[in-house]
Backbone as JSON Lines, residues from 0, in Angstrom:
{"i":0,"aa":"M","n":[-61.99,-16.78,-17.94],"ca":[-62.75,-15.76,-17.33],"c":[-64.18,-16.2,-17.17]}
{"i":1,"aa":"A","n":[-64.78,-15.92,-16.08],"ca":[-66.12,-16.34,-15.82],"c":[-67.18,-15.56,-16.64]}
{"i":2,"aa":"H","n":[-66.97,-14.26,-16.83],"ca":[-67.94,-13.4,-17.52],"c":[-67.25,-12.68,-18.71]}
{"i":3,"aa":"S","n":[-66.72,-13.42,-19.59],"ca":[-66.02,-12.82,-20.74],"c":[-66.91,-12.71,-21.99]}
{"i":4,"aa":"N","n":[-68.23,-12.52,-21.82],"ca":[-69.15,-12.4,-22.92],"c":[-69.26,-10.91,-23.29]}
{"i":5,"aa":"C","n":[-69.86,-10.64,-24.45],"ca":[-69.91,-9.28,-24.97],"c":[-70.52,-8.25,-24.05]}
{"i":6,"aa":"N","n":[-71.61,-8.59,-23.34],"ca":[-72.28,-7.5,-22.57],"c":[-71.42,-7.13,-21.32]}
{"i":7,"aa":"A","n":[-70.35,-7.85,-20.98],"ca":[-69.46,-7.49,-19.93],"c":[-68.21,-6.86,-20.4]}
{"i":8,"aa":"C","n":[-68.13,-6.64,-21.72],"ca":[-66.92,-6.07,-22.33],"c":[-67.01,-4.55,-22.37]}
{"i":9,"aa":"A","n":[-65.85,-3.88,-22.3],"ca":[-65.74,-2.43,-22.32],"c":[-66.13,-1.9,-23.7]}
{"i":10,"aa":"F","n":[-66.0,-2.72,-24.72],"ca":[-66.27,-2.31,-26.11],"c":[-67.7,-2.54,-26.56]}
{"i":11,"aa":"Y","n":[-68.58,-3.1,-25.67],"ca":[-69.99,-3.44,-26.09],"c":[-70.89,-2.22,-25.7]}
{"i":12,"aa":"E","n":[-71.79,-1.91,-26.62],"ca":[-72.72,-0.85,-26.42],"c":[-74.13,-1.34,-26.79]}
{"i":13,"aa":"D","n":[-75.06,-1.1,-25.9],"ca":[-76.46,-1.55,-26.21],"c":[-76.89,-0.88,-27.52]}
{"i":14,"aa":"H","n":[-77.6,-1.66,-28.32],"ca":[-78.0,-1.23,-29.68],"c":[-79.43,-0.79,-29.73]}
{"i":15,"aa":"A","n":[-79.71,0.32,-30.31],"ca":[-81.12,0.78,-30.55],"c":[-81.35,0.76,-32.08]}
{"i":16,"aa":"A","n":[-82.48,0.27,-32.47],"ca":[-82.87,0.21,-33.85],"c":[-83.26,1.61,-34.35]}
{"i":17,"aa":"N","n":[-83.46,1.8,-35.65],"ca":[-83.86,3.05,-36.18],"c":[-85.17,3.6,-35.56]}
{"i":18,"aa":"S","n":[-85.95,2.65,-35.08],"ca":[-87.24,3.02,-34.44],"c":[-87.07,3.51,-33.03]}
{"i":19,"aa":"D","n":[-85.76,3.55,-32.54],"ca":[-85.45,3.91,-31.17],"c":[-85.92,2.9,-30.16]}
{"i":20,"aa":"S","n":[-86.28,1.71,-30.6],"ca":[-86.64,0.62,-29.64],"c":[-85.45,-0.23,-29.48]}
{"i":21,"aa":"K","n":[-85.18,-0.68,-28.3],"ca":[-84.02,-1.49,-28.03],"c":[-84.19,-2.9,-28.58]}
{"i":22,"aa":"L","n":[-83.21,-3.39,-29.3],"ca":[-83.25,-4.74,-29.84],"c":[-82.97,-5.74,-28.7]}
{"i":23,"aa":"Q","n":[-83.74,-6.82,-28.65],"ca":[-83.59,-7.81,-27.58],"c":[-82.21,-8.46,-27.65]}
{"i":24,"aa":"N","n":[-81.45,-8.41,-26.63],"ca":[-80.18,-9.13,-26.46],"c":[-79.19,-8.81,-27.6]}
{"i":25,"aa":"A","n":[-79.13,-7.6,-28.04],"ca":[-78.25,-7.19,-29.13],"c":[-77.47,-5.95,-28.77]}
{"i":26,"aa":"G","n":[-76.28,-5.81,-29.31],"ca":[-75.44,-4.64,-29.06],"c":[-74.43,-4.44,-30.16]}
{"i":27,"aa":"L","n":[-73.72,-3.32,-30.04],"ca":[-72.69,-3.04,-31.04],"c":[-71.33,-3.3,-30.5]}
{"i":28,"aa":"C","n":[-70.47,-3.93,-31.3],"ca":[-69.09,-4.18,-30.89],"c":[-68.21,-2.96,-31.35]}
{"i":29,"aa":"R","n":[-67.68,-2.23,-30.4],"ca":[-66.83,-1.06,-30.73],"c":[-65.37,-1.34,-30.57]}
{"i":30,"aa":"A","n":[-64.94,-2.62,-30.61],"ca":[-63.57,-3.01,-30.46],"c":[-62.71,-2.54,-31.64]}
{"i":31,"aa":"N","n":[-63.31,-2.45,-32.84],"ca":[-62.66,-2.04,-34.07],"c":[-63.4,-0.92,-34.73]}
{"i":32,"aa":"P","n":[-62.82,-0.19,-35.72],"ca":[-63.51,0.83,-36.42],"c":[-64.72,0.25,-37.17]}
{"i":33,"aa":"P","n":[-65.68,1.11,-37.55],"ca":[-66.79,0.65,-38.32],"c":[-66.34,0.04,-39.66]}
{"i":34,"aa":"I","n":[-67.11,-0.91,-40.15],"ca":[-66.85,-1.53,-41.43],"c":[-67.39,-0.68,-42.53]}
{"i":35,"aa":"S","n":[-66.57,-0.35,-43.52],"ca":[-67.05,0.55,-44.59],"c":[-67.91,-0.18,-45.6]}
{"i":36,"aa":"Q","n":[-68.7,0.56,-46.28],"ca":[-69.6,0.02,-47.3],"c":[-69.01,0.2,-48.69]}
{"i":37,"aa":"P","n":[-69.37,-0.57,-49.67],"ca":[-68.83,-0.47,-51.0],"c":[-69.16,0.84,-51.71]}
{"i":38,"aa":"A","n":[-70.28,1.43,-51.41],"ca":[-70.71,2.66,-52.18],"c":[-70.38,3.9,-51.3]}
{"i":39,"aa":"A","n":[-69.93,4.96,-51.93],"ca":[-69.52,6.13,-51.17],"c":[-70.68,6.78,-50.4]}
{"i":40,"aa":"E","n":[-71.88,6.68,-50.91],"ca":[-73.03,7.32,-50.29],"c":[-73.63,6.56,-49.1]}
{"i":41,"aa":"T","n":[-73.14,5.35,-48.88],"ca":[-73.66,4.56,-47.74],"c":[-72.68,4.7,-46.58]}
{"i":42,"aa":"R","n":[-73.18,4.49,-45.39],"ca":[-72.43,4.68,-44.17],"c":[-71.76,3.35,-43.75]}
{"i":43,"aa":"G","n":[-70.73,3.48,-42.94],"ca":[-70.13,2.29,-42.36],"c":[-71.0,1.79,-41.21]}
{"i":44,"aa":"F","n":[-70.7,0.64,-40.72],"ca":[-71.53,0.14,-39.61],"c":[-70.64,-0.63,-38.64]}
{"i":45,"aa":"W","n":[-71.07,-0.62,-37.37],"ca":[-70.42,-1.45,-36.29],"c":[-71.09,-2.78,-36.31]}
{"i":46,"aa":"P","n":[-70.31,-3.81,-36.09],"ca":[-70.85,-5.22,-36.03],"c":[-71.95,-5.32,-34.93]}
{"i":47,"aa":"V","n":[-73.08,-5.92,-35.23],"ca":[-74.09,-6.18,-34.23],"c":[-73.81,-7.58,-33.66]}
{"i":48,"aa":"V","n":[-73.78,-7.65,-32.35],"ca":[-73.49,-8.92,-31.7],"c":[-74.54,-9.24,-30.61]}
{"i":49,"aa":"S","n":[-74.65,-10.47,-30.27],"ca":[-75.51,-10.89,-29.16],"c":[-74.81,-10.54,-27.89]}
{"i":50,"aa":"A","n":[-75.53,-10.18,-26.82],"ca":[-74.93,-9.92,-25.51],"c":[-74.2,-11.14,-24.96]}
{"i":51,"aa":"N","n":[-74.56,-12.29,-25.43],"ca":[-73.9,-13.54,-24.95],"c":[-72.8,-14.03,-25.76]}
{"i":52,"aa":"D","n":[-72.51,-13.35,-26.91],"ca":[-71.4,-13.71,-27.76],"c":[-70.09,-13.43,-27.04]}
{"i":53,"aa":"W","n":[-68.98,-13.88,-27.6],"ca":[-67.66,-13.59,-27.06],"c":[-66.65,-13.62,-28.21]}
{"i":54,"aa":"C","n":[-65.46,-13.06,-27.91],"ca":[-64.36,-13.1,-28.87],"c":[-63.03,-13.03,-28.14]}
{"i":55,"aa":"G","n":[-61.93,-13.08,-28.83],"ca":[-60.61,-13.05,-28.25],"c":[-60.18,-11.63,-27.83]}
{"i":56,"aa":"K","n":[-60.96,-10.56,-28.14],"ca":[-60.55,-9.2,-27.76],"c":[-61.26,-8.68,-26.52]}
{"i":57,"aa":"F","n":[-61.87,-9.58,-25.78],"ca":[-62.64,-9.14,-24.54],"c":[-61.76,-8.24,-23.66]}
{"i":58,"aa":"S","n":[-62.33,-7.16,-23.19],"ca":[-61.65,-6.26,-22.28],"c":[-62.66,-5.86,-21.22]}
{"i":59,"aa":"G","n":[-62.4,-6.12,-19.98],"ca":[-63.31,-5.7,-18.93],"c":[-63.36,-4.18,-18.81]}
{"i":60,"aa":"A","n":[-64.49,-3.69,-18.3],"ca":[-64.64,-2.26,-18.15],"c":[-63.55,-1.69,-17.2]}
{"i":61,"aa":"V","n":[-63.02,-0.53,-17.52],"ca":[-62.05,0.11,-16.72],"c":[-62.66,1.33,-15.97]}
{"i":62,"aa":"A","n":[-62.51,1.39,-14.71],"ca":[-63.06,2.46,-13.86],"c":[-62.39,3.77,-14.21]}
{"i":63,"aa":"A","n":[-63.17,4.85,-14.34],"ca":[-62.65,6.18,-14.6],"c":[-61.89,6.68,-13.37]}
{"i":64,"aa":"E","n":[-60.86,7.4,-13.57],"ca":[-60.14,7.91,-12.49],"c":[-60.49,9.36,-12.14]}
């Protein structure tokens, strides 16, 4: 695939930091559920990836019908 990097994947979401400013070249991978934390009072998190990263689960965006 010519463009099988994360920012072209249907599971990639642009990531905003807690300060609501967009992180440069970073996004969240939504291909799997969030990773849980060891303590019950902490939240799970989605893996942060570079827009230019890639993996074996790439899925192109699907047009809505």
